[in-house]
N, C-alpha and C positions, 0 to 999 in steps of 0.2 A: 374222697367220694361224697362224704356227707355234705360238703359245701355245695355240691351240684344238685342236691335234692330239693325239689319244690314241694312245699307243704301247703295244702289248702285248709284253712280254718273256716268251718261252716257254722254259722250262727242262725238258728231258727229264732224268730222274734215275733212276739204277740203282746202288745200292750204292756211294755216294760219301760216306759219312758223314764221312770225314777232311777233305774239302774243301768240303762243301756250305755250311756257314755262311759261309765267306769268299765263296763265289759269290753267295749270296742277299744278303748285306750289301752287296756291290759294286753290286748292282742297286738295292736299297732306298735307298742313299745317293746316287743320281744327282742331279745338280743340276737336271735336268729332272724335274718332279714329276708331270706328268700321264701316269702310267703305270699299267698293271696288270701284276702279276707272276704268271704262270701256271705253277705247279709241277706237273709230271706225274710222279708216282712210279710207275715201271714195274715194280711188284711187288718192290721192294727187300726183301732179307732181313736187312739190317743196321739201323742206327739212322736211316737217311735218312728214313723215314716220320715218325718222331717229330720230327725237326728241321724238316721241312716244316710240321707242325702247330703247332709253337712259333712260327714266323715268321708264320703265318696268324693266330694269336691276338693278336699284338701289332701287326700292320700290316694295315689294312683293304684295302690295295691288293693283298694277296697272296691268290690263290685256289689251293687245293690239290685235286688229283684223284689218287686212288689207284686203280690199275688192275692187272690181271694182266700178267705179263711177256710182252711181244710184240715187243720190240726197239726200237731207236732211231728208225727211220723211223715206226713206228706211234705212238710217243710224241709226236714233234713234230707229226705230222699231227693227233693227238687234241687236243693243246694249241692248235693253230691253229684247229680247229673250235670249241673252247670260248672262244676269245679274242674280244674285242669292239673292239679298237683299229683305227684306220684304217691304221696302219702296224705292221709286225711286225719284231721283233728276236729272234734266237735266241742263247741262251747255254747251253753244256753244263754239267752240274752239277759238274764238277771244274775248271772254268775261272773266270776273273773278268774284269771290265771296269773301265776307268778311270772316275772319277766324272763326267766331262763327255762321255762317249761319246755318249749319246743326245741331249743338248742340241746338240752340235756336228753330229751327223748330221741332226737335225730342222731345223737352220738351213739346210740345203741343199735341202729339199723345196719343191715348188711346188704340190702337190695333184694332179699328174698321176696318174691311176689305174694307170699302168704305168711307174713309176719305181723305180730302185734306187740307193741311196747306199752306196758301198763304201769301207771303210777297210782298214787293214793289220793284221798280226798280230805279236805278240811270242811267239816260242816260248820257253817257260819251262822251263829245266832246273834241277837242284838248286842249282847254284852260279852260274849265269849265264843270260842270255837272248840271243836272236838275232832280229833283224827278218826278217820275210818279207813282201815287198811285191808288190802288183799290178805287173805289168810295163807296163801301160798308164799313160801319163803322167797326172798329176793334171789334172782338168778336167771339163767338162760335154760330153757327147756325145749328139747327137740327130739325127734325120732321116737323110739319105743317108750322112753320116759314120759314124753308129752302125751302119747297115745294112752298110756296107762292112767295118767292123771285125769285126762278128759273122760275116759270110760268109767272109771271107778269113783272119781271124786268131784265131778261136775254134773253129769247127767243124774237126774232124779234126786238131787240134794237141794233143799231149800237154803241151807247155809253153804253157799258156794265158796270155793277157795279163791276164785277170781271174781271180783265185783262185776256185775252185769252192766254197769254204767257205760254208755256209749262215749261219754266224756271221760276225762282222765287218761285217754289212750291216744297213741299214734298208730294208725293202722294202714297197711299197704292198700293202695287203691284196688288192686285186683281182688284182694280178699273181701272187700266190701261189695264190689261189683258182682262177684260170683255168687253172693248170698243175698243180695237185695231183693231177689224174687220171693223170698220167704216172708217178706214184711207185709203185715196187714195194716193199711193206712187208717183203718177205723178204730184200732185199739187205743184206749185212753188210760190204761193202767199197765205198768210194767212194760212200757213201749220198747225199752232198750233191749229186752230179751229177744225181741223180733230179729234183731240183727246180730247181737253179740253172741248168742248161743250157737247159731249155725256157723258164724265166722270162726268161733273157737274150735268147733268140730272140724273145720277145714284148715285150721292153722298148722303150719309146719314149723314155725319158730316163735316161741312165746318168751318175752322178757318181762320180768317183774323188777321194778326199781323201788328203792326204799322211800324216796322222797314223796311228800305231799305237795303237789303243784296246783291242784284245782280247788277253787273256793266255791262251795255249793251253798248258796244262800238259803236259809231256812225261814219260811214264812209262817205266820200265824193265820190260820183260816177259821 
């Protein structure tokens, strides 16, 4: 069944020319091949636009959309609506993912229209990296056990058992589409809570895996 699943990898992009090729290459080189790569250029003023077009010209799985600058939330929502996969994965344009990320997350799906597969993060600094993990123990959570976790250990807690990152996850399309209406496109801090919190509350099957697949680049500002 897993081999039949199409995964859309959605990449919001804004002025990340220095890092973008590494990001796209990490997606195009996935061991799981049934993917589409949706690049959303949010009005970049650097060379990001051209880099997107180069990858689209050499890989038929890459689809590029150039739009006016409206912010991160607007970009990933736009990409979601343009995508066609049954499952969705998000990667920011200055980050990258391990080659087996999608293959290993797809191996955990059942086809439930309201499921979410969660991995962990590597925070990437200039000279080192650091793991950041979901506090919830690796495993499969469904039914009353999942409801209890969401009710008592997610809502109202600043230190959540499940990371709120929209990245690091493979999410069933229906779960995103059912909850995208709660997203405020103008939010500029904590944007991922807009979608992940309502999606978690609507989730019927949650899987936590042990691995750190997602590389989150840390910038000095």
